[in-house]
N, C-alpha and C positions, 0 to 999 in steps of 0.2 A: 701316195695321195699328197696332192699340193693345198697349201693354205694361202689365202689371200690377206694380207695385212692392210689395215686401214690406218693412218695415221690423221686424225681430224684436227685441223687448226682454225683459228678465225677467219683466215683469209685464203689459206690453201688446204688441200687435202692430198697426202701421199699415199699412194697406192703400190703396193709390192706383193710379189708371188714367190713362193719357195720352189726350189729345184725339186723334181719329182720324188727325192727321198725325204725331203723336209729338213735338210740341215741348214741350207742357206737361203737367204732371201733376195730377190733382185728388185730394184724399183722399176715399176711398170709406167708410172706416169704420176705427174703433178696436176690437179685440178685447182684451177684459181677460181674461186667463187663469191669472194667478198661478201660473204655472209648468207648467200643465197642457196640454201639448201636443195633447192630444186634442181638446180646445175649439177650439183654432185650426185643427187639420185638418178639424174637421167644418164649422166657418165658411167656411173657404176652399172647401170642397167645395160648399157652398151658392152661394156668390158666382160661383164658375166656372160651375156649373150655370144660374144666372141669366144671366150674359153669353152663355154659348153658346145658350141658348135664344132670347134676345132676338135674337142674330145670325142664328139660322136663321130666325125670324120675318120679319125684314128681307129676307133673301133671298128667302124664298118671296114675300113682297109684290113685290119686284123683278120676279120672273119672271112674274107675272100682269099 
């Protein structure tokens, strides 16, 4: 299982995800928001949707 890391700062938010075994994390993206949390939440929603859709595709391919 992977874990998503969020490093929230005043002007930027760093997003990272672990490897499949959960041993190391790699940076995914830095979101520049200048204090506007709506920017962060919108981009997080997009990132999570991408992760979920990718996981569902992989699971579907494994079933066939």
